[in-house]
Residue, then its C-alpha position, 0 to 999 in steps of 0.5 A: x506490473x499493472x495488476x489491481x489487487x484485492x486484499x483484506x483490511x489488515x495493516x496498511x492495505x487500505x492506504x496502499x490501495x485507496x491512498x495514504x492522504x487526500x492527494x494520493x486518494x485523488x489517483x483513485x483506487x488500485x484495488x479493493x479492500x475486503x473484510x477479514x475472513x470474508x472469502x465470498x466478498x473477496x471472490x466477488x471483488x476479484x470477479x468485479x475487477x476481472x469482469x470490468x475491463x475499464x475498472x481493471x484499466x483504471x485501477x492498473x493506472x492508479x496503482x502504477x502512479x501510486x507506486x511511482x509516487x510513494x514507494x520507490x526503493x530509495x524512499x523505503x530504504x530512507x524510511x527504514x534507515x530513519x526508524x533504525x537510527x531513531x531506535x538506536x541513537x540517543x544524544x547522537x550516540x549509538x545506544x545498545x538497548x536490551x531486547 
């Protein structure tokens, strides 16, 4: 889908909507990040996007390209696989760690 997003500034929302590095930032924003516990700011941001067809279109296109470039299923699976292996492996052997 090509729908701009409005999210609060938690986790990786900023990098998802604004870009994770300088190259990714060149695509433009695909949404707006607002402060946590700021319903008025969030509402204003939603209205801003919905009332400006050109902004909506720009953000939609940026989001489509950002997802295609950075968030394909195989890439996400590989990131998880690498992290799980890093957590479980020591000297090439699976190590069970106490939780």
